[in-house]
C-alpha positions in Angstrom: 0.3 0.3 5.3 3.3 0.5 3.1 3.4 2.2 -0.4 5.7 2.3 -2.8 6.3 3.4 -6.3 8.6 1.9 -7.7 10.0 2.8 -11.2 13.5 2.9 -14.0 14.1 6.3 -12.6 12.5 8.1 -16.4 10.6 11.3 -15.6 7.1 9.7 -16.2 8.6 7.6 -12.9 9.8 10.9 -10.2 6.3 12.3 -11.9 4.4 9.1 -9.9 6.5 9.0 -6.2 5.7 13.1 -6.3 1.8 12.5 -7.6 1.9 9.9 -4.9 2.8 11.7 -1.9 1.0 14.4 -2.5 -2.7 12.1 -2.4 -0.7 10.6 1.2 -0.6 13.7 2.8 -4.3 15.3 1.3 -5.6 11.3 2.3 -4.6 12.0 6.0 -1.6 9.9 5.7 0.7 9.2 7.8 2.4 7.2 6.2 6.4 7.7 3.9 5.8 6.2 -0.1 8.6 4.7 -0.9 10.9 5.5 -4.1 11.9 2.4 -5.9 14.5 1.9 -8.9 16.0 -1.3 -9.1 14.3 -3.2 -11.2 15.1 -7.1 -10.0 12.4 -5.6 -7.9 9.7 -4.9 -10.2 10.6 -8.1 -12.1 9.4 -9.5 -8.3 7.2 -8.5 -8.4 5.8 -10.3 -11.5 5.3 -6.8 -14.1 7.1 -6.0 -16.5 6.1 -2.4 -17.8 7.0 0.8 -15.2 6.1 2.6 -13.4 4.1 0.3 -11.6 2.7 1.9 -7.2 2.0 -1.0 -4.4 0.4 -1.2 -1.6 1.9 -3.5 0.7 4.0 -5.1 -1.1 1.5 -5.8 -4.6 1.2 -3.9 -8.0 -2.4 -1.7 -7.4 -1.4 0.6 -10.4 1.9 -0.3 -13.8 2.2 0.8 -17.1 1.1 3.9 -16.7 1.2 7.7 -15.7 -2.3 8.6 -13.6 -4.2 11.2 -12.1 -4.6 12.4 -8.9 -7.6 11.0 -8.6 -6.9 7.7 -9.9 -3.9 7.0 -6.9 -6.7 8.8 -4.1 -8.9 5.6 -6.4 -6.4 3.2 -5.3 -4.5 3.9 -2.4 -8.6 4.6 -0.4 -9.0 0.4 -1.8 -6.5 -0.3 0.3 -7.2 1.8 3.4 
């Protein structure tokens, strides 16, 4: 499983990255969360708003900062 957070580097994007790392740790997953600030990569995924939580190269959450519970539910769908 590959988990990425894509964003411009704004505080909201950084918060999603931190929350995602926390959730991955809570779930006991041995996965490194990648933080990508390359706008071109976001556009290539076909999304026009950030932040983006991508799992296995596909956008799972886009355009808002979810709480940790929502992130956990989303990741569990891919386990």
